[in-house]
Every structure is written in structure tokens, then in C-alpha cells.
C-alpha positions in Angstrom: -53.6 95.2 -28.3 -56.7 93.2 -28.2 -58.4 92.5 -24.8 -57.7 88.7 -25.2 -53.9 89.4 -25.6 -53.8 91.6 -22.5 -55.7 89.0 -20.5 -53.2 86.2 -21.6 -50.3 88.5 -20.7 -51.7 89.2 -17.2 -52.2 85.5 -16.6 -48.6 84.8 -17.5 -47.3 87.5 -15.2 -49.5 86.2 -12.3 -48.4 82.6 -12.8 -44.7 83.7 -13.0 -45.0 85.6 -9.8 -46.6 82.7 -8.0 -43.9 80.4 -9.1 -41.2 82.8 -8.0 -42.7 83.2 -4.5 -43.4 79.5 -4.1 -39.6 78.8 -4.4 -38.7 81.0 -1.5 -37.7 78.6 1.3 -39.5 79.0 4.7 -36.9 78.0 7.2 -38.1 78.3 10.8 -35.5 76.7 13.0 -32.1 75.2 13.1 -31.2 72.0 11.3 -32.2 68.7 12.9 -29.5 66.5 14.3 -27.8 63.9 12.2 -26.7 64.1 8.6 -28.2 63.4 5.2 -27.3 60.1 3.6 -24.6 60.5 0.8 -25.8 60.5 -2.7 -24.0 57.8 -4.7 -21.6 59.3 -7.3 -23.2 59.5 -10.7 -26.7 59.3 -9.3 -29.4 61.9 -9.5 -32.9 61.9 -8.3 -35.9 63.9 -9.5 -35.3 67.6 -10.0 -38.2 68.6 -7.7 -38.1 70.6 -4.5 -40.2 68.5 -2.2 -39.0 70.2 1.0 -37.5 73.5 2.1 -35.5 72.9 5.2 -35.7 70.3 7.9 -38.9 71.8 9.5 -40.8 70.9 6.3 -40.1 67.2 6.9 -41.7 64.8 9.3 -40.0 64.3 12.7 -36.8 62.2 12.4 -36.2 63.2 8.8 -34.1 65.8 7.1 -34.4 67.8 3.9 -31.6 66.3 1.8 -30.3 66.6 -1.7 -31.1 63.7 -4.0 -28.5 64.8 -6.6 -30.8 67.3 -8.3 -33.7 68.4 -6.0 -34.4 68.0 -2.3 -36.5 65.3 -0.6 -37.2 64.2 3.0 -34.8 61.4 4.1 -34.2 59.5 7.3 -31.2 61.2 9.1 -28.0 59.1 9.6 -25.4 59.7 12.3 -22.8 62.3 11.5 -19.2 61.2 10.8 -16.5 63.2 12.4 -12.8 62.9 13.3 -10.2 60.9 11.5 -10.7 57.4 10.0 -14.5 57.8 9.7 -15.2 57.4 13.4 -18.9 58.1 14.0 -20.1 60.7 16.4 -23.8 60.0 16.7 -24.7 63.7 16.5 -28.2 63.0 17.9 -29.7 65.5 20.2 -33.2 66.2 21.6 -35.3 68.8 19.9 
């Protein structure tokens, strides 16, 4: 093999390794209170991972699915029980 071919191969391997390690989520703590807003049926957002767990979002926001990837969204109260009664689910962290 020529030196140039080896160099290109090494560059591809390094880039592939960086991409693989960049996708490993770093989750520090437990999930924040509240829930993610529902994604409307048939809707999909961008297929980009813009957050990896609630700790990677600003305070008061959660890392939520947008139908394809994950983005930071404002948390909504959790629904629980029968008939859609709302349990606020908010706590202090």
C-alpha cells in the first residue's frame, strides 16, 4: 500500500472511533421531575441527538424524544391514575 492510502485509512479509523465514543450518553443523576410532552402521532423531529439525559439540559427542562432524536424540552406535569387525572410530579432537586 502507498503511504497516502495508509494515512487515509488511519484517518477514517480515528474519525469512526470518535463518532462511536461521542454517542455514549453521560448520565450523571436521576431523571428530573415531570414528564416529556407527547410527540403528536405521525410527527418526527430532526434525527439529531442534542442531549443525553436530563443533566445535559438547562434547569427545568428534560431530554425528550422528538420522534426521531432527542432534544431539551420544558417538562410537563406527569399524568397518573384513571381518567387522566394529573399528579404534578414536581419535586425539588
